[in-house]
C-alpha positions in Angstrom: 56.8 108.7 108.7 59.4 105.7 108.4 62.7 106.1 107.2 63.2 104.6 103.8 67.0 103.8 104.8 65.9 101.9 107.7 63.3 100.1 106.0 65.8 98.8 103.4 68.1 97.9 106.0 65.0 95.9 107.9 64.3 94.2 104.3 67.8 93.4 103.9 68.2 91.8 106.9 65.3 89.5 107.0 67.1 88.1 103.6 70.4 87.7 105.9 71.3 84.2 107.1 70.3 83.3 110.7 71.5 85.4 113.4 72.5 88.1 111.4 72.1 91.7 113.1 72.7 95.2 111.9 75.4 97.2 114.0 77.0 100.4 113.0 74.7 100.6 109.9 76.0 97.3 108.2 74.6 93.8 108.5 76.8 91.3 110.3 76.3 87.4 109.7 78.0 84.6 111.4 81.2 83.1 109.8 80.1 79.2 110.3 76.5 77.6 110.1 74.4 76.7 112.6 75.3 72.9 113.8 72.3 72.2 115.6 69.1 74.6 116.1 67.3 72.3 119.1 66.1 73.0 121.9 67.0 71.2 125.3 65.2 68.2 126.0 63.9 67.3 129.8 67.3 65.3 130.5 69.2 68.4 129.5 67.0 70.9 131.4 67.5 68.8 134.3 71.6 68.8 133.8 71.1 72.5 133.5 69.5 73.3 136.6 72.3 71.2 138.4 75.0 74.0 137.0 72.2 76.2 137.8 72.7 75.6 141.6 76.5 75.1 141.1 77.0 78.7 139.8 74.9 80.2 142.6 76.8 78.5 145.2 80.1 79.0 143.7 80.3 81.9 141.2 79.3 85.0 143.1 77.8 88.3 141.3 78.1 91.6 142.4 75.8 92.9 145.0 72.9 95.4 144.1 75.4 98.1 146.7 78.5 97.0 144.4 76.9 97.9 141.0 75.9 101.2 142.4 78.8 102.1 143.8 80.4 101.3 140.1 77.8 103.5 138.6 78.8 106.1 140.7 82.4 106.1 140.3 82.0 106.1 136.7 79.8 109.4 137.0 82.2 111.1 138.4 85.1 110.2 136.0 82.9 111.2 133.2 82.5 114.3 134.8 86.2 114.8 135.6 86.8 113.8 132.0 84.1 116.6 130.4 86.0 119.0 132.9 89.5 118.4 131.6 88.3 118.6 127.7 86.6 121.9 128.6 89.6 123.3 130.4 91.9 122.3 127.2 89.7 124.0 125.2 89.5 127.3 127.2 93.6 126.9 127.3 93.7 127.0 123.5 91.5 129.6 123.8 88.5 128.5 121.7 85.3 130.7 121.3 82.2 130.0 123.7 80.7 128.1 121.0 83.2 125.8 120.4 83.9 124.7 123.6 80.6 123.9 124.5 80.1 121.7 121.6 83.2 120.2 122.2 81.8 116.9 123.6 83.6 114.1 124.7 82.2 111.2 126.7 83.5 108.1 128.4 82.7 104.5 127.3 83.3 101.0 128.9 83.8 97.7 127.4 84.9 94.2 128.3 83.4 92.2 131.2 81.6 95.2 132.6 80.3 96.5 129.5 78.6 92.9 128.8 76.9 92.5 132.2 79.4 89.5 133.9 79.4 91.7 137.1 82.5 89.6 138.7 83.0 90.8 142.4 86.6 92.7 142.5 86.6 92.9 138.7 88.3 95.9 136.9 86.1 98.2 134.3 88.1 99.0 131.2 86.9 102.5 130.3 87.9 104.9 127.1 87.6 108.4 126.8 86.9 109.7 123.8 87.8 113.5 122.9 88.1 115.9 120.3 91.2 116.5 118.3 91.7 119.7 120.3 92.9 117.5 123.3 96.2 115.8 122.7 97.8 112.3 124.4 100.2 114.8 125.7 97.6 116.9 127.6 95.9 113.4 128.6 99.2 112.2 130.5 100.8 115.9 131.1 103.9 114.8 129.6 106.5 117.6 127.9 105.6 120.0 130.4 108.3 122.7 131.6 107.4 124.4 134.8 107.3 128.5 134.8 110.2 128.6 137.1 112.4 126.1 135.1 116.4 126.7 135.8 117.3 124.4 132.6 119.4 122.1 134.4 116.8 119.7 136.8 115.2 116.5 135.5 111.9 117.2 133.7 111.3 113.1 133.1 108.6 112.7 136.1 107.1 116.1 136.0 103.7 116.3 134.7 101.5 119.3 133.6 99.2 119.8 137.1 96.3 120.6 134.9 96.6 117.4 132.8 93.9 114.7 133.2 96.5 112.1 134.7 97.2 114.7 137.5 94.0 115.3 138.2 92.9 111.7 138.8 96.0 111.3 140.7 95.0 114.3 143.4 91.8 112.6 144.0 91.4 111.7 147.5 89.6 108.6 146.5 92.4 107.6 144.1 95.2 105.1 145.1 97.5 103.0 143.1 98.3 105.3 140.3 100.1 104.0 137.5 100.7 105.6 134.4 101.8 103.4 131.1 102.9 106.1 128.4 105.5 104.1 126.4 103.1 101.2 125.6 101.4 100.6 122.6 97.8 101.5 124.0 99.1 104.3 126.7 96.5 103.7 129.8 96.2 104.9 133.3 95.3 102.5 135.6 94.3 103.2 139.2 91.8 102.3 142.3 89.1 104.9 142.7 87.2 103.9 145.8 88.7 100.1 145.4 87.5 99.6 142.3 90.2 98.8 139.7 89.9 101.5 136.4 91.8 101.0 133.2 91.2 104.4 131.4 92.3 104.8 127.8 92.3 107.8 125.7 91.2 107.9 122.0 91.4 111.1 120.1 89.0 111.6 117.3 89.8 113.5 113.9 86.9 115.8 114.3 86.7 119.1 116.4 83.9 118.1 118.6 82.0 114.9 119.7 78.7 115.0 118.7 75.9 113.9 121.4 74.6 111.2 118.7 78.0 109.9 118.5 78.0 106.4 117.2 81.0 104.8 118.0 80.0 101.2 116.1 80.1 103.3 113.0 83.5 102.7 110.8 83.7 106.1 109.8 84.6 107.2 113.6 88.3 105.4 112.5 88.7 107.6 109.6 91.9 109.8 110.2 92.8 108.4 113.8 96.5 107.3 114.7 97.0 103.8 115.9 96.7 104.3 119.1 93.2 105.4 118.9 92.6 102.8 116.7 93.2 100.2 119.2 91.6 101.9 122.4 88.0 102.1 120.3 88.8 98.5 119.0 87.6 97.4 122.9 83.9 99.3 123.1 83.1 98.4 119.0 83.9 94.7 119.4 82.3 94.5 123.0 79.2 96.2 121.2 79.3 93.5 118.8 79.7 90.7 120.9 76.5 91.8 122.7 74.8 92.3 119.7 75.6 88.8 118.2 74.5 86.9 121.2 71.5 89.4 121.4 68.7 87.7 119.5 66.7 87.1 122.8 66.9 87.7 126.3 67.1 84.0 127.0 70.0 83.8 124.8 71.8 86.2 126.1 71.4 85.1 129.9 72.5 81.6 128.7 75.9 83.3 127.4 76.1 85.2 130.1 76.3 82.0 132.2 78.4 80.4 130.1 81.1 83.1 130.1 81.3 83.1 133.9 82.0 79.0 134.2 84.6 79.8 131.5 86.2 82.7 133.2 86.2 80.7 136.5 87.5 77.7 135.2 90.4 79.6 133.2 91.3 81.3 136.2 91.5 78.1 138.4 93.9 76.3 135.6 95.8 79.5 135.4 95.1 80.2 131.7 93.6 83.7 132.2 96.3 86.3 130.9 96.8 87.6 127.6 100.0 89.1 128.2 101.5 85.8 129.4 100.4 84.1 126.5 96.9 82.7 127.4 93.4 83.6 127.0 92.2 87.0 128.5 88.4 88.4 128.6 88.1 89.5 125.0 89.3 86.4 124.0 86.9 84.3 125.7 83.9 86.2 125.3 84.8 85.5 121.6 85.1 81.9 122.0 81.7 81.4 123.8 79.7 83.5 121.0 81.4 80.8 118.5 79.5 78.2 120.5 76.4 80.2 120.8 76.4 80.6 117.4 76.9 76.9 116.7 74.3 75.8 119.1 72.1 78.9 119.1 69.0 77.1 121.2 71.1 75.0 123.8 71.1 75.5 127.6 74.3 76.7 129.2 75.0 73.4 130.6 75.2 71.9 126.9 76.9 74.9 125.9 79.9 74.6 128.3 80.3 70.9 127.4 80.0 71.8 124.0 82.5 75.0 124.4 85.2 72.1 125.5 84.4 69.7 122.9 84.5 72.7 120.4 88.2 73.7 121.4 89.4 70.2 121.8 88.6 69.4 118.7 89.6 72.7 116.5 92.0 72.6 113.6 94.8 74.9 114.6 96.3 77.0 113.4 92.5 77.8 111.5 91.2 80.9 113.1 88.2 81.4 115.3 85.8 83.8 113.1 82.7 85.0 114.3 81.6 86.8 110.9 84.1 87.8 107.7 86.5 90.2 107.9 85.3 93.0 106.0 87.6 96.3 104.7 85.5 99.6 104.9 88.3 101.4 102.8 89.6 103.5 105.5 93.1 102.0 104.9 93.3 100.4 107.9 95.0 96.4 108.0 92.4 93.9 108.1 93.3 90.1 109.3 93.9 88.0 106.5 94.7 84.5 106.7 96.7 84.5 103.6 99.1 87.4 104.4 102.4 86.6 104.9 102.7 87.8 108.3 100.1 86.1 109.5 100.9 82.5 108.4 103.2 82.0 111.7 100.1 82.5 114.0 99.3 79.6 115.7 96.0 80.2 117.5 94.6 83.6 115.7 91.1 84.3 117.6 89.8 87.4 115.0 87.6 90.5 116.6 84.5 90.9 114.7 84.5 94.8 114.1 86.6 96.4 111.8 89.5 96.4 111.2 89.4 92.8 112.2 93.0 91.8 113.8 94.4 88.6 116.1 93.4 88.9 119.8 95.3 86.4 120.6 99.1 87.3 118.9 100.7 86.5 122.4 99.6 83.1 122.2 102.6 80.8 121.4 103.1 76.9 120.5 104.0 76.5 123.9 101.0 78.0 125.5 98.5 76.6 123.0 99.8 72.7 124.1 98.8 73.8 127.6 95.3 75.2 126.7 94.6 72.2 124.5 95.5 69.9 127.5 93.2 71.7 129.6 90.6 71.8 127.2 90.6 67.7 126.6 90.9 67.4 130.6 87.5 69.7 130.9 85.7 68.0 127.8 86.3 64.6 130.1 85.3 66.0 132.7 82.0 67.0 132.0 81.2 64.3 129.3 81.5 62.4 132.3 79.2 64.1 134.3 76.8 64.1 131.5 77.2 60.4 130.9 76.2 60.0 134.6 73.4 62.1 134.5 72.1 60.3 132.0 72.5 56.7 133.9 70.9 58.7 136.7 74.1 59.0 139.1 74.2 62.5 139.4 72.1 63.7 142.2 73.3 67.2 142.5 75.8 70.3 141.0 78.3 69.5 143.3 80.3 67.2 141.3 81.0 70.4 138.9 83.4 71.3 141.1 85.7 68.9 139.6 86.0 71.1 136.5 87.0 74.1 138.7 89.5 72.2 140.6 92.6 74.7 140.9 95.7 73.7 138.7 98.1 71.4 140.2 100.8 73.2 138.8 103.4 73.4 141.5 103.9 69.5 141.5 103.2 68.9 137.4 106.6 69.5 136.9 110.3 68.2 138.1 111.8 71.2 137.7 111.0 74.9 138.0 112.5 78.4 137.7 111.9 81.4 140.0 111.7 85.2 138.6 112.0 87.6 140.7 111.8 91.3 139.9 113.3 94.0 142.8 112.7 98.0 142.9 113.9 100.4 144.9 110.6 101.8 145.7 107.1 100.5 145.6 106.4 103.2 142.6 109.3 102.0 140.8 108.9 98.2 141.2 105.4 98.7 140.2 106.3 100.0 137.0 109.3 97.9 136.3 107.0 94.8 137.4 104.6 95.9 135.1 107.3 96.0 132.1 108.7 92.7 132.9 105.6 90.8 133.0 104.5 92.2 129.5 108.2 90.6 128.3 107.8 87.6 130.4 106.3 85.7 127.5 108.8 86.0 125.1 111.9 85.1 127.6 109.5 81.4 128.5 108.1 81.0 124.8 110.8 82.1 122.1 114.2 82.1 124.3 113.9 79.2 126.9 111.4 77.3 124.8 112.7 77.6 121.3 116.4 77.0 122.6 116.6 74.4 125.2 115.8 70.5 124.9 112.6 70.8 126.6 109.2 68.9 126.2 106.8 71.3 127.7 107.4 74.8 129.7 104.7 76.4 131.5 104.5 80.1 132.9 102.3 80.4 136.0 100.7 83.7 135.6 99.6 84.3 139.1 102.4 86.2 141.0 103.9 85.5 144.0 104.0 88.4 146.4 107.4 87.2 147.7 111.0 87.5 147.2 112.2 84.2 146.2 115.7 84.6 145.5 119.3 83.3 146.6 119.6 84.5 150.3 123.1 85.3 148.9 122.1 87.9 146.6 122.8 91.8 147.4 119.8 93.1 147.9 118.7 96.1 150.6 115.8 95.5 152.8 113.7 97.9 150.4 114.3 96.0 147.5 113.2 92.6 149.3 109.9 94.4 150.4 108.9 95.5 146.6 109.3 92.1 144.9 107.2 90.0 142.9 108.0 86.8 142.2 106.7 84.2 139.0 107.3 80.6 138.8 108.0 78.5 135.1 107.9 75.2 135.3 108.9 72.5 132.5 109.9 69.0 131.6 113.3 68.2 129.7 113.2 66.4 126.6 115.6 63.4 127.1 115.8 62.4 123.4 117.3 65.7 122.4 119.2 66.4 125.9 122.9 66.3 125.5 124.5 66.2 129.0 123.0 66.1 132.2 122.9 70.2 132.9 120.9 72.9 131.5 122.4 76.3 131.0 120.2 78.8 130.6 122.8 82.0 131.2 122.8 82.9 127.9 118.7 83.2 127.2 118.7 85.6 130.7 121.8 87.5 129.2 119.8 88.1 125.6 116.7 88.9 127.8 118.1 91.6 129.8 120.0 92.9 126.7 117.2 92.6 124.0 114.0 93.0 126.2 114.8 95.1 129.5 117.0 97.0 128.3 114.0 99.2 126.5 112.8 100.0 129.9 112.8 103.7 130.4 113.5 105.6 132.8 116.0 102.7 134.8 116.8 103.3 138.3 119.3 102.0 140.6 118.0 99.2 142.2 115.7 97.6 139.8 117.0 94.3 138.7 115.8 90.6 137.6 116.7 87.2 139.6 116.5 83.8 138.8 117.0 80.6 140.6 116.3 77.3 139.6 114.4 74.5 142.1 113.3 71.1 141.8 109.7 70.2 142.9 110.7 69.0 146.4 112.8 72.4 146.8 110.2 74.9 146.2 109.5 77.4 148.9 106.4 76.9 151.6 104.4 79.9 150.0 103.8 77.6 146.6 101.5 75.1 148.6 99.2 77.4 150.6 96.6 76.3 148.5 96.6 72.5 149.6 94.8 71.9 153.0 97.9 70.2 154.2 100.7 71.9 152.8 103.5 70.9 151.3 103.6 67.4 152.7 100.2 66.7 150.9 101.1 68.5 147.9 104.4 65.8 147.9 101.7 62.9 148.5 99.4 64.0 145.8 102.3 64.4 143.8 103.2 60.7 143.7 99.7 59.5 143.8 99.6 61.6 140.4 102.8 59.9 139.3 101.4 56.4 139.7 98.3 57.1 138.2 99.9 58.2 135.0 99.2 55.8 132.1 102.4 56.1 130.5 103.7 55.3 133.8 101.5 52.3 134.0 102.1 51.3 130.7 105.8 51.1 131.1 105.7 49.0 134.1 103.3 46.6 132.3 105.9 46.7 129.4 108.6 46.0 132.1 106.9 43.1 133.5 106.1 41.3 130.1 109.7 41.8 128.9 110.9 40.1 132.1 108.2 37.1 131.7 109.6 37.0 127.9 113.4 36.9 129.4 112.5 33.8 132.2 111.0 32.2 129.4 113.8 32.3 126.9 116.0 31.2 129.8 113.9 28.2 130.3 114.0 27.0 126.7 117.9 27.2 126.9 117.9 25.1 130.0 115.4 22.7 128.1 117.7 21.9 125.7 120.3 21.4 127.6 118.6 18.8 129.9 117.8 15.7 128.5 115.9 14.1 131.3 112.0 13.5 129.9 110.5 14.1 133.6 112.6 17.7 133.8 111.4 18.2 130.4 107.4 17.6 131.2 107.9 20.3 134.3 109.8 23.1 132.3 106.8 23.2 129.9 104.6 23.4 132.7 106.4 26.1 134.0 106.5 27.7 130.4 102.6 27.3 130.6 102.4 28.9 133.5 104.3 31.8 132.3 102.1 32.1 129.5 98.9 32.4 131.4 100.7 35.0 133.6 101.2 36.9 130.2 97.6 36.6 129.2 95.9 37.3 132.4 98.0 40.6 131.9 96.8 41.6 128.9 93.2 40.3 130.0 93.5 42.9 132.6 94.6 45.5 130.7 91.5 45.0 128.5 89.4 44.9 131.3 90.4 48.1 132.6 88.8 50.1 129.6 85.3 50.9 131.0 82.3 49.3 128.8 80.5 52.3 126.5 76.9 51.5 125.8 75.8 51.7 121.6 73.3 54.6 122.1 76.2 56.4 124.4 78.6 55.9 121.3 76.1 56.6 118.7 75.0 60.0 120.2 78.7 61.1 120.9 79.8 60.0 117.1 76.7 62.3 116.0 77.4 64.7 117.3 81.3 65.0 117.0 80.1 64.3 113.1 78.2 67.6 113.1 80.7 69.8 114.6 83.3 68.6 112.2 80.9 69.3 109.4 81.3 72.8 110.5 85.2 72.8 110.8 84.9 71.8 107.1 83.4 75.1 106.6 85.9 77.4 108.2 88.4 75.2 106.8 87.5 76.1 103.1 86.6 79.7 103.8 90.1 80.4 105.4 92.5 77.6 104.6 94.0 75.5 102.2 91.5 73.1 100.9 92.9 69.9 103.2 91.1 66.7 104.0 90.1 66.0 108.0 93.2 63.6 108.3 95.7 66.4 106.8 94.0 68.8 109.4 94.3 66.8 112.1 98.0 66.0 111.0 99.1 69.7 110.8 97.1 70.3 114.4 99.2 67.7 116.1 102.6 69.1 114.5 101.6 72.2 115.7 101.4 71.5 119.1 104.6 69.2 118.7 106.2 72.5 118.0 107.0 71.4 114.1 106.6 74.3 111.6 103.9 73.8 108.9 105.7 74.4 105.7 103.9 74.7 102.3 104.8 72.9 99.2 107.0 70.1 100.8 107.4 66.6 100.0 106.4 63.4 101.2 108.6 63.4 103.7 109.0 66.4 105.9 112.2 66.9 107.6 109.9 68.0 111.0 108.6 64.2 110.9 111.7 62.8 111.9 112.3 61.5 115.0 115.2 60.0 117.0 116.2 56.5 117.6 117.6 55.2 120.6 121.3 55.8 119.6 120.5 59.4 118.4 119.8 58.3 114.5 117.3 60.2 112.9 113.8 58.1 111.9 111.3 58.5 109.4 107.5 59.0 110.5 107.8 60.0 114.2 107.3 56.5 115.7 110.4 54.6 116.7 108.4 51.4 117.3 106.8 51.1 113.9 110.5 51.2 112.5 112.1 48.1 110.8 115.7 48.6 111.3 117.4 51.7 113.2 120.2 52.9 111.6 122.8 54.7 112.8 124.3 58.1 111.8 127.1 56.6 110.3 125.1 53.7 108.6 122.7 56.2 107.0 125.5 58.1 105.7 127.0 54.9 104.2 123.7 54.0 102.7 123.6 57.2 101.2 126.8 57.2 99.7 125.9 53.5 98.2 122.8 54.7 96.5 124.9 57.4 94.6 127.1 54.9 93.3 130.1 54.7 95.7 131.8 52.0 97.1 131.9 51.7 100.8 134.2 49.3 102.5 134.3 47.8 105.8 136.0 45.6 107.7 133.3 42.9 108.0 132.8 42.8 104.2 136.4 42.9 102.4 139.7 41.6 103.8 141.4 43.8 101.0 141.2 47.1 101.6 140.3 48.4 97.4 139.4 45.2 96.3 135.9 45.7 95.0 137.0 49.0 93.3 136.5 48.7 89.5 139.5 50.0 87.4 139.1 52.8 85.3 139.9 50.6 82.2 137.1 47.9 82.9 134.7 50.1 82.6 133.9 50.1 79.4 134.1 46.6 78.6 137.3 46.4 77.0 140.0 44.1 77.7 138.3 42.3 80.2 136.6 39.4 80.3 135.5 39.9 83.8 133.0 42.9 83.0 129.6 42.5 84.7 126.8 41.3 82.2 124.8 44.8 83.1 127.8 46.7 82.1 127.6 44.9 78.7 124.2 45.8 77.9 125.2 49.5 78.5 123.5 49.7 81.8 125.5 52.8 84.2 126.8 51.1 87.5 127.3 54.6 88.9 124.0 56.4 88.5 124.4 60.3 88.6 122.9 61.8 91.9 119.7 63.6 91.3 119.2 66.6 93.6 115.4 67.6 93.6 114.3 70.6 95.9 111.2 70.3 97.8 110.0 73.9 97.0 109.9 74.8 93.6 111.6 78.3 93.0 111.4 80.7 90.3 113.9 81.7 88.3 114.6 85.2 88.2 117.3 87.7 87.1 119.7 90.0 89.2 121.1 93.5 88.7 124.9 94.5 89.8 123.5 95.2 93.2 122.1 91.7 93.6 118.2 92.9 93.6 115.3 91.3 91.9 114.7 92.7 88.3 111.2 93.3 87.8 110.1 92.3 84.1 106.7 93.3 84.8 103.3 91.7 84.1 99.9 92.4 82.6 99.4 94.9 85.1 102.8 96.6 85.4 105.5 97.5 82.6 108.9 98.7 83.9 110.6 101.5 81.6 113.3 104.2 82.9 111.5 107.0 80.6 107.8 108.1 79.6 107.3 106.6 76.4 103.7 108.2 75.3 100.1 107.8 76.6 98.9 104.0 77.0 95.5 103.4 77.4 94.2 102.0 80.7 98.0 102.7 82.1 99.5 105.3 83.7 103.1 106.4 84.3 104.6 107.1 87.6 107.1 105.9 90.5 104.9 103.2 92.3 105.8 100.0 94.7 107.4 98.0 92.0 109.6 101.1 90.5 109.2 103.6 88.0 107.0 102.6 85.1 103.5 102.0 83.5 100.9 101.1 86.0 97.3 99.5 85.0 94.7 102.4 86.2 92.3 101.4 89.2 94.1 98.0 89.8 95.7 97.3 93.2 99.4 97.0 92.8 100.4 93.5 93.8 104.1 92.9 94.4 105.1 89.4 93.1 106.4 87.1 95.9 109.7 86.4 94.1 110.9 90.2 94.1 109.7 90.6 97.9 113.2 90.1 99.4 
């Protein structure tokens, strides 16, 4: 007999939108509509075969032996975890039945759970244990040995029966590092050469049943924050797999695109969530979104449209696979309109409850890098696609252009090296891991926001070397146990004052505010910073180039010569030179009266004008011709995508036109804040003129007149009715001042006609605020007095029963609250 609840769920699923799935007892539907459900034609299938051939040759998968090794290692870890849970239950002690039914299991998440199977990739695991096992039992912290003398340091003493010590003592385990103080405590180690990240989740129940459903939202009832985040890993991974698992072909296509995007991100230095870029889960969510938009497309088309979608994405609109839902367990669910989420620049929201932003570490600076690489990737794949349509693509070897390693070490004129050193290998590992987790705050928050920089990039790959001054007082062990990271940056010349950048204050703040949180600090742990010009970088930075540093510098010169802005600057300089010559010829022409000489000069002028015309024609001829069919197809594809982006704009953000959304995105990438309720002219839209004056609109070339700061101040005073005297206008100071007895038109015939008509020469200056403020009252302590509304009535004493209200001390103070109504604190009282 069939289950009635199952039949009901299946019937509801049939009426759900396309691509909907049932996970954890609830129906999950996509947040965006399908852009195109068409299947690939013969030309697209041939293009996909080229990508398939390239992937087989350049993106290797885990061998069968490697997969078996991973399965064997996971089985051993699962057995070790269950033995530990049993030992904790016996140590309490619990009855034999409770020990037998305690349960506990090991779950996987991330790339291994999805089946990406990259050689050498780590495995993310989560141990789900009953509430009799605590985090102290897991790490062995707080242990006091039986022979403790009361004086020795116990900070590094662990319980020998803890799971951390059991794993550490195993003969096949190396590189064991416990991180207990993190927001999500973790054990990281290598078991038979396979890197394992082990998290701990403690349920709010005395046992873990055999039919335990980790996807059901009820498993989060009563758990702590660390357990919630640990369980979020497998729950999100399972939901991702379900959303693209409608057919086996669709799931295989999803895996192909994920492998390509991961390889691209690693090659470009964009694969590191803790450094402010995208990590594995962010890439998985982004690829699932593209599959939802084009569910029946092939891998090559999806890869091309991946870059099209995120090149055109209207940041800061969130990436949503499904609309966030609240299961009513009291956990915070991500909301685009919440005050804490308004400053998130590129949110990627996890689909499982509770929905949260998985890209909190992404800043405006790293988003700028990501957007540039999205544009470059789309340009490469779009060119390959057009060449394939014209029959010029004969193999998949040209896909290598997309995965070419980044030229980070030749892309910037200036660099910083950040070297971490430690006295021992174990201390250096823990110290370096902590500094890595804070590095993005140094680069994006302290350096990027306080220095006049137009672009700054942190290279997430560490260099196993000590790159520091030779004069630094470091021991041999410190230089041996060291790791170096590099940061490249461009200086904004318009904002630069002087010719030197001083980062001493930022480094001091970084050490005092961030690095001082590390415990325990051991003598010998330090961070050393050194600056370089691009030509001064050490040779170890150029090992990826075939010819070493010499070939890298040649490539940099070629990049500079091929830069469109540099080429345009050269053309502009040439035009200015020709125009100057023409002006000089005209002046000489006026000075020479001879007719023959004048004819020769006119001939020279014609030659110069021809040169200018040829130069302009050469600019236009450089643009490649685009056929009408290709242009129409590209426009249709972008139009369909824009319609889908309109849907998520209307769902999660303010009602805006496409032009307004694009303007907001450009402001975000440029580092300008998006302030709601602004006037027609935003302060962030001001740009700088040649002499330091600020211009409206952000484009210096479009301004009719550049005013200096003194001239702008004078203009403001004139509009306010004040008379400004300059040496050019008046010879006698005060000659233009209207005397007081003449202002009312009495006793003088020199009063102006406008004044006789009653017009005010000195109009009053009106101050208008861009933001509308609420008028509030403050008490004696300076706090806003809440006068109440229809859901709340403040009163210091009980005044009797009121239908539909209850008297209590709530979030808004003492008074009557409407029964069953969610308390909302007004914005003007949230101080």
